[in-house]
C-alpha positions in Angstrom: 0.0 0.0 0.0 1.4 3.4 -0.9 1.9 6.3 1.5 -1.1 8.6 2.0 -1.5 12.3 2.7 -3.4 13.5 5.8 -4.7 16.9 6.6 -3.3 18.6 9.7 -6.8 19.6 10.8 -5.8 22.0 13.6 -3.2 23.8 11.5 -5.6 23.9 8.5 -8.5 25.4 10.6 -6.1 28.1 12.1 -4.9 29.0 8.6 -8.5 29.2 7.3 -9.4 31.7 10.1 -6.2 33.7 9.7 -7.0 34.0 6.0 -10.4 35.4 6.8 -12.6 32.6 5.6 -15.7 32.4 7.8 -17.5 29.6 6.1 -16.7 26.3 4.3 -18.6 27.8 1.3 -16.2 30.8 1.0 -13.2 28.6 1.5 -14.4 26.0 -1.1 -15.0 28.7 -3.6 -11.5 30.1 -3.2 -10.1 26.5 -3.4 -12.3 25.8 -6.5 -13.7 22.6 -4.9 -17.1 21.6 -3.6 -18.1 22.7 -0.1 -18.8 19.1 0.8 -15.3 18.1 -0.2 -13.9 20.7 2.3 -16.1 19.3 5.0 -15.4 15.6 4.2 -11.6 16.1 4.2 -11.7 18.2 7.4 -13.8 15.5 9.1 -11.5 12.8 8.0 -14.1 11.1 5.8 -12.1 11.7 2.6 -8.3 11.9 2.0 -7.2 15.1 0.4 -6.6 14.7 -3.4 -4.6 16.8 -5.8 -7.3 19.4 -6.4 -7.9 19.8 -2.7 -4.2 20.2 -1.9 -3.6 22.6 -4.8 -6.7 24.6 -3.8 -5.7 24.8 -0.2 -2.1 25.9 -1.0 -3.5 28.6 -3.4 -6.3 29.9 -1.0 -4.2 29.8 2.1 -1.0 31.2 0.7 1.7 31.6 2.1 1.1 28.3 3.8 3.2 25.4 2.4 2.4 21.8 2.0 4.1 20.7 5.2 2.2 23.3 7.2 -1.2 21.9 6.2 -0.5 18.2 5.4 1.5 15.3 6.5 2.7 12.2 4.7 1.6 9.0 6.5 3.8 6.0 5.8 1.9 3.0 4.4 2.9 0.8 7.3 1.1 3.1 9.8 -2.2 3.2 8.0 -4.6 0.9 9.7 -7.1 -0.8 7.4 -10.5 -1.8 8.8 -11.0 -5.4 9.7 -14.2 -7.4 10.0 -14.7 -6.2 13.6 -14.9 -2.6 12.5 -17.8 -3.2 10.1 
């Protein structure tokens, strides 16, 4: 399994507030993604994809990748087993 990218939720939320965005709608518009995508990534229901990452880095400039995201090594990603379903 390849490495994955995880949102640094606390840092992301702080950057959003510092940038002056007061709603997921305004942020999503500036990122050029759907509002539901912002909410789902922030809640951990969806991994950030290329469009989300690029949009976040554009909308939240001068933040950089490592400020908002972390790379999670494949061996530390837990996959659900039968007991989780």
